[in-house]
TISEKE-328753 format. One record per residue: x, y, z of N, C-alpha, C in turn; residue in one letter. Coordinates in steps of 0.2 Angstrom, whole numbers, plus 5000, padded with zeros to 4 digits. Each point is the difference from the previous one (the first is absolute). Layout:
! TISEKE-328753
XYZXYZXYZa/...
! end
This chain:
! TISEKE-328753
500449945000499650065000500450065000m/499850054996500450065000499650065003s/500450045003499650065003499950064996g/500349994993499950054996499450004995t/499649955000499549994996499550065001t/499850034995499550065001499349985002a/499750035005499449985002499550004994p/499449965001499550014995499550055002r/499449994997499550055001499850005007r/499650055002499850005007499650065002g/499750015005499550055002500450075001p/499850054997500350065001499750035007a/500350055003499750035006499450044998p/499650015005499550054999500250074998a/499550034997500250074997500350045006a/500450054998500350045006499550065002g/500250045004499550055003499950054995p/500450014995499850054995499549984995g/499849945000499649974995499450044998r/499650035005499450034999500150085000f/500650025000500150075000499850044994m/500249974994499850044994499449984997g/499749945001499449974996500349984993g/499549974997500249974993500150064995p/500449994995500150064996499450014995p/500050054997499450024996500149964993a/499549974998500049964994499950054994e/500549984995499950044994499549974995r/499850044995499549984995500449954995s/499649964997500349954995500350034994m/500649994999500350034993500249944996d/499449984996500149944996500550004995f/500050064996500550004995500750005002r/500250045005500650015003500349935003g/499549975004500249945003500149944995s/499650004995500149954995500750014996s/500150064998500750014997500649985005r/499950025006500549995005500149925001r/499449975000500149925000500349974994l/499850024994500349984994500850015000l/500150065003500850025000500449955004a/499649965004500449955004500349954996r/499749994994500249954995500650024996l/500250065000500550034996500649965000r/500349975006500649965000500049944996p/499449984999499949934996499850024992e/500150064998499850024993500349954995r/500649975001500349964995499649944999g/499849965006499649954999499350024998i/499850055002499350034998499950014992a/500650024997500050004993500049944997l/500349955003500049934997499249975001v/499750025005499349985002499650034994v/500150064999499650044995500149974993l/500649984998500149974994499749934999a/500149965005499649945000499350005000l/499750055004499350015000499750024993c/500450054997499850024993500049944995t/500549965000500149954995499449955002v/499949985006499549965002499350024998s/499850065001499450034998499950004993i/500650024996500050014993499849934997g/500349945003499849944997499349985002l/499850025006499349985002499550044995a/500150064999499650044996499949984993v/500649974997500049984993499649944999a/499849965006499749945000499350004996g/499550055003499450004997499950014992p/500550054998500050014993500249944996k/500549965002500249944997499449955000i/499749995006499549965001499450014995l/499950074999499550024995500149974993g/500649994998500249974994499749935000e/500149965005499749935001499250014999a/499750045003499350014999499850014993t/500450054996499950014993500149944996d/500549965002500149944996499449955001l/499849995006499449965001499450024996i/499850075001499450034997500149994992f/500650024998500149994992499949934998a/500249955004499949934998499249985000g/499750035005499349985000499650034995i/500150074998499750034995500249974993v/500749994999500249984994499749934998g/499949965004499749934999499350014997r/499650055001499350024998500050034993q/500650024998500150044993500149954995l/499850014993500149964995500849984999p/500149935000500749974999500250024993d/500650025000500450024993499950074998g/499550045003499950074999500650045003a/500150064997500450055003499750045005s/500450035004499750045005499550054997k/500250044995499650054997499349974997e/500149944997499349964998499649985005q/500349985006499649985006499650065003a/500450065000499750065002499450024996v/500150004993499550024996499449955000q/500149945001499549945001499650025006w/500350025006499650025006499650064998l/500250054997499650064998499449984996r/500249964995499449984996499449975003d/500249965006499549975004499750055005r/500250065000499750055005500350005007g/500649975000500450005007500650055000q/499850064999500550064999500450005007g/499750005005500450015007500649945000t/499749944999500549945000500550014995v/499850034994500550014994500650055003a/499850055003500450055003500549975005d/499849955004500449975005500549964996m/499849964995500449954997500550044996v/499850064997500550044996500650025004a/499950015007500550035004500449945004s/499849944998500349945003500549964995m/500549975003500549964996499749935000d/499549994995499649944999500149964994v/500049945000500149964994499349964999t/499650014995499449974999500149924999p/499649975004500049935000500549965004g/500450045004500549975004499850015007q/500149955004499850005008500550045004g/500049985006500550035005500749974999i/500550045000500749985000500249995007d/500049945002500149995007500850005001f/500449994995500750015001500250075002h/499750054996500150075001499850025007a/499449975001499750025007500449985006v/500349944999500449975005500750045001g/500250024994500650045000499950075004t/499550034999499850065003499949995008v/499749945002499949995007500649995003l/500549964997500649995003500450065001l/500050054995500350075001499750035006w/499350005001499750035005500249975007v/500049945000500349965006500750025002t/500450004995500750025002500150075002a/499650054997500050075003499750005007l/499549975002499750005006500549975006y/500349944998500549975004500650055001l/500350034995500550055001499850065004a/499450024999499850065004499949985007a/499849945002499949975007500750005003a/500549974996500749995003500350075002l/500050044995500250075001499750035006l/499349995001499650035005500349975007g/500249945000500249975006500750035002l/500450014996500750035001499950075002v/499550034997499950075002499750015007q/499649955001499750005007500549995005a/500549954999500549995005500450065001r/500250034995500550065001499650065003l/499350014998499650055003500049995008a/499949945002500049985007500650025003t/500649994997500650015003500150085001a/499850044995500050075000499650035006v/499449975001499550025006500349985006v/500349945001500249985006500650045002q/500550014996500650045001499850075003r/499550034996499850075002499750005007a/499649955001499750005007500549985005v/500549964999500549995004500450065002f/500150044995500450075002499550045004r/499450004998499550045004500049985007l/500049945002500049985007500750025003r/500549994996500750025003500050085002e/499750044995499950075001499650025007d/499549965000499550015006500449985007v/500449954999500349975006500650065002e/500350024995500650055001499750075003h/499450014997499650065002499850005007k/499849945002499850005007500650015005l/500549974998500650015004500350085000a/499850044995500250075000499450045003r/499549985002499450045002500250025007l/499850065002500150025007499549975005p/500150005006499649975005499350045000l/500050064998499450045000499549974995s/500249974995499649984995499649945003y/500349955004499749955003499550025006f/500250065002499650025006499350024997d/500050024994499450034997499649944996r/500349954999499749944996499949945004q/499549975000499949935003500449954997s/500249955004500449954997499749964994r/499349995002499649964995500050044993g/499950065000500050044994500650004996e/500650005004500750004996500149934998v/499849955003500049934998499649994994l/499450035000499549994994500450034994s/500350055000500350034994500649964998r/500449975005500649974998499849924998a/499449985001499849934998499450004996t/499550015002499450004996500050044994n/500250065000500050054995500549974994d/500649985003500549984995499849934997i/499649965003499849944997499450024995d/499650045002499550024995500350034993n/500650045001500350034994500349944996i/500349955004500349954996499549964996q/499449995003499549964997499750044994q/499950075001499850044994500550004994t/500650015002500550004994500049934997l/500049955004500149934997499449994995q/499450025002499449984997499850054994q/500350065000499750054996500550024995t/500750005002500550034996500049974993l/500249935000500149974993499349994997s/499450005004499449994996499850074997q/500150055003499950074997500450014994i/500649985000500550004994499749964995m/499849945001499849954995499350034997a/499650035004499450024998500150064995s/500450055002500150054996500349984993l/500549965000500349974994499549974996l/499549965003499549964996499550054997t/499950065004499550054997500350034994i/500750015000500350034994500149954994v/500249945002500049954994499349984997g/499550005004499449984998499750064996v/500150065002499750064997500450004993l/500649994999500450004994499749954995a/499849935002499749954996499350024998m/499750035005499350024998500050054994m/500450055001500050054994500349974994f/500449955000500349964994499449974997w/499649965004499449964997499550054997i/499850055004499450044998500050075004s/500250054997500050075004499350015002p/499549994996499350025002499849965007l/500249935000499849965006500450035006l/500650024999500550025005499750065003a/499750054996499750065003499449985004l/499649964997499449985004500249975007v/500549965000500249975006500350055005a/500350054997500350065005499550045003l/499450004997499450045003500050005007i/500049945003499949985007500650025004t/500650014997500650025005499950065004v/499850064997499950055005499549995005p/499549964999499549995005500349965006v/500549954997500349955005500550045005s/500350054997500550045003499650055005v/499550034998499650045004499749965006w/499849944999499749965006500549985005v/500649984997500649985005500250065004t/500150064997500250065004499550025005v/499450004998499550025005499949965006r/500049934998500049955006500650005004i/500650014997500650005003500150065005g/499850064998500050055005499649995006k/499449974999499649995006500349945004r/500449954997500249955004500750025004a/500450044997500650015003500050035007q/499650055002500050025007499849945005p/499649954998499849955004500649955001q/500449994995500649965001500550035005f/500050075000500550035005499749995007v/499350015000499749995007500149935002a/500049954996500049935001500749995004q/500550024997500749995002500250045006w/499750065001500150035006499649975006k/499449974999499749975005500349935002t/500349974995500449945001500650015005t/500350064999500650015004499750025007g/499450035001499850015007499749945003k/499749954996499849945003500649965002l/500550004996500649965002500350035007n/500050075000500350035006499649985006a/499349995000499649985005500149935002h/500149964995500149935001500749995004i/500550034997500749995003500050035007e/499650055002500050035007499649955004e/499549984998499649955004500349945001m/500449974995500349945001500650015005y/500450054999500550015005499850015007t/499550035001499750025007499449955002g/500049944997499449965001499949985007h/500549995004500049995007499650065004a/500350064998499750065003499350014999l/499849984993499350014998499549955005v/500349945001499649955003500050025008k/500550025003500050025007499550065001v/500050054996499550055001499349994997f/499949944997499449984997499750054995g/500550014995499950054995499949964993r/499849935001499949974993499550024996e/499450025003499550034996500150074997k/500450045004500250064997500549994994e/500449955001500549994995499749974993s/499549955002499649974994499650064997a/499750045004499650064996500550044996r/500650025002500450044996500249964994a/500149945001500249964994499450004995f/499449995002499450004996500050064996r/500150065004499950064997500550014994e/500749985001500550014995499849954994q/499849945002499949944995499450024996n/499550045003499450024996500250054995d/500450055002500350054996500449974994k/500449955002500449974995499549964995l/499549975003499549964995499750054995y/499750065003499750054996500450034995e/500750025002500450024995500249954995a/500249945002500149954995499549984995g/499450005003499449984996499850054995f/500150075002499950054995500550004995r/500649995002500650004995499949954995a/499949935002499949954996499450004996q/499450025003499450014996500150054994f/500250065002500050054995500549984994i/500649985002500549984995499849944996s/499649955004499749944996499550024995g/499750065000499550024995500450014993l/500650005000500450024994499949944995i/500149945002500049944996499349984997q/499550005004499449994996499850064995p/500250065002499850054995500449994994a/500749985000500449994995499749944996m/499849955003499749944997499450024995t/499650055003499450024997500250044994f/500450045000500350044995500349964994i/500449955003500349954995499549964996g/499449985003499549974997499650044994n/499950075002499850044995500550014994l/500650005001500550004995500049944996n/499949945003499949944996499450004996y/499450035002499450004996500150044994v/500450065001500150054994500449974995l/500649975002500449964996499749954996v/499649965003499749944997499550024995a/499650065001499550024995500450034994v/500450055001500450034995500449954996v/500349955004500449954996499649964996g/499449985002499649964996499850034994g/499850075000499950034994500550014995l/500750005003500550014995500249934997r/499849955003500149934997499549994995v/499450025001499450004996500250034993a/500350065001500250044994500649984997s/500349955002500649974997500650055001g/500050045005500650055001500549965005t/499749965004500549965005499849934999l/500549955001499949935000499749985007s/499749945001499849985006500549995005i/500649984997500649995005500250065003g/500050064996500250065003499650025005d/499349994999499550025005500149965006v/500149944999500149955006500650035004q/500650014996500650035004499850075003a/499650044997499950065003499650005006f/499549955000499649995006500549985006v/500449954998500549985005500450065003q/500250044995500450065002499650055004y/499450014998499650045004499949985008s/500049935000500049975007500650015004r/500649994996500650015003500250085001q/499650044996500150075002499750025006f/499449985001499650025006500249965006s/500349944999500249965006500650045004q/500550024997500550045003499850065004p/499550034996499750065003499649995007l/499749944999499649985006500549985006t/500549964998500549985005500450065003q/500250054996500350065003499550035005v/499350014998499550035004499949965006a/500049935000499949965005500650005005s/500650024998500550005004500150075004m/499550054998500150065003499950005007a/499649965003499949995007500649985004n/500449954997500649985003500650054999m/500050044994500550054999499850065005v/499450025001499950055005500149985007q/499949945002500249975007500750005000s/500449984995500750005001500350075000g/499850054997500250065000499950045007v/499449985002499850035007500549975005a/500249945000500549975004500750034999s/500150014993500750034999500050075003a/499550045000500150075003500149995007e/499749955004500150005007500749985001r/500349964996500749985001500550064998v/499850044995500450064998500050055006f/499450005003499950055006500549985005e/500149935001500549985005500750024998l/500249994993500650014997500250075000l/499550055000500150075000500050035006d/499849965006500050035006500750035002a/500050065004500650035002500549955004p/500650004998500549965003500350035006e/500449975004500450035005500550044997q/500350055003500550044997500649964998s/500350024994500649964997500650005005a/500349954999500749995004500550054998e/500450035004500550054998500549974995p/500250044996500449974994500749985004v/500350045004500649995003499849995008d/499849945001499849985007500650005005a/499950035005500550005005499949945005r/500549995004499949955005500550025006r/499849995006500550015006500649964999p/500650035002500649965000500049945004e/499750015006499949945005499350015003a/499549965000499450005003500049985007v/500050055005500049995007499350015003r/499650034996499350005003499850075003g/500450054998499850075003499550034995q/499450025003499450024997499850075002v/499950044996499850075001499450024996a/499550035004499450034997500150085000f/500150034995500150075000499450044997e/499650035005499550044998499549974995d/499849945001499649964996499350025000v/499750004994499350025000499749944995s/499449985001499749964996499250005000f/499749994995499250004999499849954995r/499549965002499749964995499650044995y/499650055002499650044996500350075001q/500050044994500450065000499750055006p/499350005001499750055005500049975007d/500349945001500049975007500649985002k/500450045003500749985002500049955006p/500449955000500049955005500650015004l/500650014997500650015004500350074998i/500250045004500250074998500650025005d/500650014996500650035004500349955005g/500049934999500249965004500849995000l/500350005005500849995000500149955006s/500549964998500249945004500749984999l/500449985004500749984999500049935004s/500249954997500149935003500749984999v/500349995005500749975000500149934998r/500549984997500149924999499949965006p/499649954999499949955006499550025005g/499750064999499550025005499349964998q/499649995005499349974999499550065001t/499750024995499550055001499349975000v/499650015005499349985000499650064998a/499549994996499550054998499349985003i/499750045004499449995003499550064998v/499449995001499550054999499349974998g/499550045000499349984998500049984993p/499549974998499949984993499950064996t/500450004994499950054995500550065002g/500549985005500550065002500550004995a/500149954995500650004995500549965002g/499949955004500649955002500249964994k/499549964997500249964994500250044994t/499750065000500250054994500850015001t/500250015006500750025001500449954997l/499949935001500349954998500049994992v/499450014998499950004992500450054997n/500150065003500450054997500849985000l/500249965005500649985001500249944994l/499549964999500049954995499950034993m/499850064999499950034994499449964996r/499549985004499449984998499650064997f/500150065004499850064998500650055000y/499950054996500550055000499850065004e/500550035003499850065005499850064995v/499550045003499850064997500550065001s/500449995006500550055001500549985005g/500650035000500549985004500449944997g/500449965004500349944998500249955005r/500149944998500249955005500749974998i/500450005004500749984998500249935004t/500449964997500349945003500750014999l/500350005006500750015001500350064995d/499650055001500250074996499850004993g/499749954997499850004993499250005000v/499850054996499250014999499849944997d/499549965003499749944997499750014993i/499850064999499750024993500549994995a/500750005002500550004995500349934999e/499749955004500249935000499449964996m/500249954997499549964997499649965005s/499449994999499649975005500249935001r/500349964995500249935002500650015005e/500550054999500550005004499850025007e/499550055001499850025006499749945004l/499549974997499649955003500449935002r/500650004996500449945002500350005007s/500050065002500350015007499550005006h/499350004998499550005004499649945001i/499949975006499649945001499350025003g/499449984998499450015003499649945002m/499750015006499549955003499450045001v/499549984996499350045001499649965004l/499550045002499449985004499649944997q/499950014993499749964996500549954997d/500049945002500449954998499949984993t/500649994996499949994993500449944998w/499749945000500349944998499849984993l/500449964997499949984993499849925000f/499749984995499849935000500749964998g/500349975005500649974999500249975007g/500649975000500249975007500250055004t/500149985007500250055005500750024998i/500449964998500750024998500050054995a/499649994995500050054994499850065002e/499550015005499850065002500550045004n/500449965004500550035004500650034995i/500149954995500650024995499850064996a/499450025000499850064996500350065002y/500350005006500350065002500750014998g/500349944997500750014998500149954994a/500250024994500149964995500649965001r/500049934998500549965000500249975007g/499550015005500149985007500149925000a/500449985004500149925000499549985006s/499949945000499549975004500350015008f/500649995001500350025006499950075003e/500050054995499950075002499250005002q/499649974996499350005001499849985007i/500349945002499949975007500350045005v/500650044999500350045005499550065001e/499750034995499550055001499449985003a/499849944999499449975003500149995008a/500649985001500249995007500050065004r/500350054997500150075003499350035002a/499549994996499350035000499549955003t/500249945003499649955003499549974995y/500250004993499549964996500249935000v/500649995001500349935000499649955005d/499850045006499649965005499449974998r/499650034996499349974998500149974993f/500550014996500149974994500249935001v/500449995005500249935001499549955002r/499450035002499449965002499649984994t/500150034995499649994994500349944996l/499549964997500349934997500550014994p/499950064997500550014994500550055002d/500050035006500550045002500050074995g/500650014998500150064996499749994993y/499849944998499749994994499250005000d/499850025006499350015001499750064995t/499549984996499850054995499450045003v/500150065000499550055003499550014994i/499349995002499550014995499950074998d/499650024996499950074997499850045006e/499649985005499850045005500449995006e/500549965000500449995006499649975006g/499549964998499549985006500349945003s/500649974998500249945003500650025005n/500150075001500450035006499650055003v/500250015007499650055003500250074998s/499750055003500150074998500750025003a/500149985006500750015003500649974997g/499849944997500649964997500150034993e/499550034997500150044994500450065001k/499950035005500450065002500749985001q/500149955004500749985001500449984994l/499649974995500449994993500250064997i/499550055000500250074997500650035004t/500049995006500650035004500649964998i/500049944999500649964998500250024993a/499550024996500250024993500450065001r/499850055004500450065001500649995003a/500149955005500649995003500549974995f/499849964995500449974995500350054995l/499650064999500250054995500650045003s/500150005007500650045003500050074997e/499450045002500050074997500450045005p/500250064997500350055004499550045004s/499450014998499450035003499449965000i/499749995006499549965001499350045002l/499549984997499350035001499649955002v/499750015006499549965003499350035001l/499549984996499450045000499549955004d/500050015007499549965004500249934999e/500649985000500249934998499849955005a/499850025006499849955005499350005002t/499650034996499350015001499649945000s/500349954996499649944999500249945004s/500450015005500349945004499750015007v/500149945003499850005007500550035005d/499950015006500450035005500749965000t/499949935001500649965000500550014994r/499649994994500450014994500350074999t/499650055003500350074999500650005004e/500149975006500650005004500649974996v/499949954996500549964996500250054995l/499550034996500150044995500450075002i/499950025006500350065002500849985001q/500149945003500749985000500350004994r/499749974995500349994993500150074997a/499550045001500150074998500650045003m/500149995006500650035003500649984996a/500049934999500649984996500050034993s/499450004997500050024993500150084999l/499850045005500250075000500750025002r/500349955003500750025002500450024994s/500350065001500450034994499650034995g/499450005000499650024994499550065003r/499950044995499550065001499349974999t/499650015005499349975000499550055001s/499549994996499450045001499449955002f/499750015006499549965003499350045000v/499549984996499450035001499649965005i/499750025005499749965005499450045003a/499549965002499450025004500149975007h/500349945001500149985006500750035003r/499950055005500550035002500549965004l/499849945002500449965004500649974996s/499950004993500549974996500550044998t/500050075002500550054998500350035006i/500049975006500350045006500750014999r/500349954997500850004999500250044994d/499650034996500250044995500450065002a/500550014995500550065002499650075000d/499650004995499650064999499349984998v/499550045004499349994998499750064997i/499750004994499750054997499350005001l/499750055003499250015000499850044995v/499649974995499750044995499350025000m/499850064999499350024999499950044994e/499549994996499950044994500650014996s/500449954999500650014995500650045003g/500050015007500550045003500349955006r/500650015001500349975006499950055006i/499649985005499850045005500449995006v/500349945001500549985005500549954998e/500650005003500549954999500450005006q/500249935001500549995006499949935002g/500349985005500049935003499349995003s/499949935001499449995004499950035007h/500550005004500050035006499950085000e/500450034995500050074999499350024998t/499749974996499350024997499549995006l/500049945003499549995006500150065005l/500650025001500150055006499750074997a/500050014993499850064998499350015000a/499649945001499350015001499650024994g/500350004994499750024994499649954996g/500050004993499649964996500249935001a/500649985001500249935001499749985006y/500150045005499749975007499349994999a/499650044997499349994999499949944996r/500449984995499949944996500149945005l/500550015003500249945005499549995005y/499750055003499550005005499449964997a/499850024993499449974997500149934999s/500649975000500149934999500049965006q/500350035005500149975006499650025006f/500050065002499750035006499249994999a/499750024994499349995000499749935001e/500349954996499849935001500049985008p/500550025003500149995007499450035004v/499950064999499450045003499449964999a/499949984994499349974998500049935004e/500549975000500049935004499950015007a/500250065003499950015007499350025001e/
! end
């Protein structure tokens, strides 16, 4: 077993305190044209293969389009044989035509005059068989080229979606913490999974089909004008009607697809939240409220999805009706042209096939409109994520301290989540290397924000923070965070073994180092009691270990990373009193020689801190040792009394 294996998936911690600060971002209106162009631009790196696909598709469609015209020749041969057998044997074609006119069959005579017929001769089956073989070869070649083209088109789409997923993954790594504070996790996951899957499905099912349909329309139209310009014009009468119907219905359907995918994101967010906190939901008996909220979102999704699919689904029956009208017009006019001898029956047969082939791709393109609209709606949601403001760029010439000793200074630091609501204003603080600084204060005082600024999860609005004399804004985030270890109140374990979770704190850690860290933080004590020991797999919710044991594992992870600066955010809040004593001893060893920031509500855990900072409304109102602050009788003394004196008084 290696301690370097990367942990697999697992539960993320609950959203941070800033999650509800900004609310959801305002939704933009649907930009169908712009989003469509941007989505197609994602295929640009595959333009070489795309040109090959286009060439193969063109040849395949060309062969398929030529089929009906050649097949019409077989029909002419059969019809000529049937008619020729009924004409006088040995007569010339001109004599046979005159013979028909003399018998009062002028219409039949006009038809025979336009045909390649030999009086008295029946069907030439050899010629018919040759034509049919050519048609079969054409269709087989068209099918083979179509298969190759479909295979290459699939590769183009899959590579484009692969790059899109990579871009989203890299974007998520560059987004600031403030973005995730404003977005629910379910919404972000929906954009990164459901919407991209929908884009993939849309491109896969429509891209090659639309290209084939457009080429078919062009090829069929050319053959129709070659056979009969008059019939071609008749067939084109219905095209403007088809376009008008498609555009009108599409404009009504598109807003419904946008609403459908927005509601999908909200529903996913609710499901993710309820699943993560299902134990809490049951404890407080909120199953009915949760189910009611689910029904409300599900009903909205049903309504939006129903309207989107129903409205867009009207396109295909409307196009089918228009295609049937076109078929009737072509059949009537074509029959009159055959009767007048202007066209052969084989040409009319071919033209009827072409009219069907002409209306079929139009119907296909129209029927794919709902899928295209849905895909573009998802694309805009993904592009909104990709366009979200990123965290500030890393400095070009990043600085780094010559030696990281852990000296931290806050110099007149100001910060605000919202421009009109300052949270921290003019805060100054100097921490010497190796000092343990405890930060206490009421909820919302800015304790965690102070640490977030040190980690550069947020950037200061004013002033600066230095590490060993170097402004952390001039350091790369990776360099800065490599010197800081964090243990949060919300335990974060991945789906993997206990050893893998501990090893996440240090790349390349050996199994011996993992065990050493576990022993120092008292993880080894309970791991040895497990059947699989360090190979015990923690499930996605970490339900096979207790809350205190999970916290111990996160502490061991920080211990193994050997940071210069240690941040403990209520690290002992989930453990029992006995375990807390053990952790305090481990922390004393862990903090030795390291600068430590301890955020605590339990004042009993920070009595031995070198400096205790008392914060209120983003300001440090008191600082000093535990004894000094108690003697001062100020804010710290009041906090201390609220935790210890009042419960005693109530008990008495």
